[in-house]
N, C-alpha and C positions, 0 to 999 in steps of 0.2 A: 616466338621469334620466327619459327619456320612457316614459310608460305607454301612449301611443297616438299617433295621427296628429295633426298640427298643422293647425288651421284658422286662417287669417289673417282677422281681422275688420277691415274698414274701416268706420268710423262717425264720426259727428260729435262735436265737442268742445264744442259750444254748451251753455251753462247756462241757456238761455232757452226751451227747446222744451217742447211739450206733455208732461205726465207720462206719457202712454201710451208714448212712446218710451223713457223711462227704465225703465219697467216691462218693456218688451220686451227692453231690453239686459240687465237683471237675469235675466230668464227665459232668454234665450239663453245667458248665462254658466252658469246652472245646467244647462241641457241639454247644453252642451259638456262640462262636467265629469262629469256623471252618466251620459253615454252613451259615456264612454271616450275622449273627444278632449282635446287640449290646445289652447292658443291662442297665437298670435303676433299682435302688433299694434304700433301706434305708440308705446306706452309712456306715453301721457298719463293724467292723473288727472281731467281735466274731462269733463263731459257723458257721452254714451253710452260713450265710451272707458273712463272710470273705472268706470262702473257694470258694464260687461260684464266687465272684468278682475277687479274685486273679487269678483264673483259666481263666476267660475271658480275663484278661489283659495278662497273660502268653501266651495265644494262639492267641493274636493279635486283640482281640475285644476291642471296646470302652466301658467304664463304666462311667455312671453318677450316683453319689450318692446324695441323698437328706436327710438331717438330721436337727435336731434342736440343739441349744446350750445345752439344757438339756440332750439330748441323747449323744452328744459329750462328755460332762463331765462324764456321767455315764458309757458309753460303749466304748468310743473312736471311732475315725473315721479311716476308712481304708486308707492306704497310697497308692499312685500310681494310683489313679483314674484320669480319663481324665478331669473330671469336678466334683466339689463338690459344692452343694448349701446348705447353712445354712439358714434355715427359722425360723420364729418366733414360730410357733405352730405345733402340730402334725397334725391338720386338714390341714394346708397349706402344710405340708410335703406330706401327702397322695394325695392332689390335684395335686401338682407339679409332683409327680411320675406318676399319672394317665394321666396327660396332655402330658407327654413326651412319654408314652408307646403307642405302636401299638397293644399290646396284653399282657396278664398276665399269669404267671406261678405260681401256688401255690405249693410250696414244703412243706415238713413236717415242722411244727413249733408249737408254743404255742399260747397264748392268743393274742399277738400282730399280729401274722400271721392271726389268725381268724378274728380279728378286720378289718384288711386291706381287707381280702377276702370278708367278709360280706358286707363291704361298697361298694366295686367295683361290687359285684353281685347285690346289691340293686340299685346302679346307672344304671346298665344294665337293670334291671327290669323296672325302671322308664323311660327308654329311653334316659338317659343322655350320653350314649356311645353305640357303636355297636361293641366293640372290643372283640376278643375271650378271654375266660377264660379257662385255661387248668389246671386241677388238676393232679399233678405228684404224683400218688398213689404208692410211693416207699415203698416196703416192706409191702404193704397193709395198710399203715399208715392211709389213709383217708377212709377206708371201713366203719367205723361207721358213718362218716359224709355223705357219699354217700347214705347209708341206710336212714339216716334222711331226706335227700333231696327227695328221692323217697317217703318217708312217707308224707312229706309236700305236694307233688303233689297229691298223692293218696287220701289224705283227703281234697283236694280242698282248701288248704291255699295258693297255688300258682297254676297258670294255667299250663295245660299240656304243652303248647308251651314253657314255661319257662325252662323246662328240657333241651331244646336245648341251653341254655345259657352256660352250663357247658360241658366240654369235659374231660373225665376221661381217663388218660393214665397210664398204669402199668409199662411202661419202659420209659427211657429218650429218646430213639430213637423215640418212639411214640409221645412224647411231641413235639419234634422238627418237626416231619413229620406233625403233626396237625398244628403247627404254620406256617410251609411253605405253607401248603394247604390253610389255611384260610387267610393268609397275602400276597397272590399273588399280 
């Protein structure tokens, strides 16, 4: 089924954000598919989640969604996915997405996106995976978080070498170029 490596995309489900983020999600989906990648994500149909998954499918990429019954009832599941896994808990959902992924892209999002991001970053710090984590800093959305990460390292709450776990890209083209370089 797979024609390429899977990028796990973490992003927001809000329907109230600036259209620049929806456009970025659609462009990211196009780049994922046209550059030979596939996508795994949380299976939702709302917000950036729905936009990026639709775009991957529209441009010929494969999309695997992983959701829970609770999320399906609350937010609904995206139609047209190549595979949909419905699991019992959020923890299982996050584990299944990380297991399928070859790398991670952090798009703008809210608390859920941060939860997924921090868990995958912590797992990297603990040596549970060696997969690249790419922050898509669209419209400078993640600038405050990047500043916080630098502060954490400067104050020795994380090791200097842990700074290399994160790759910050200010354009979607950079996101895909980093993924291509690190996932050879």
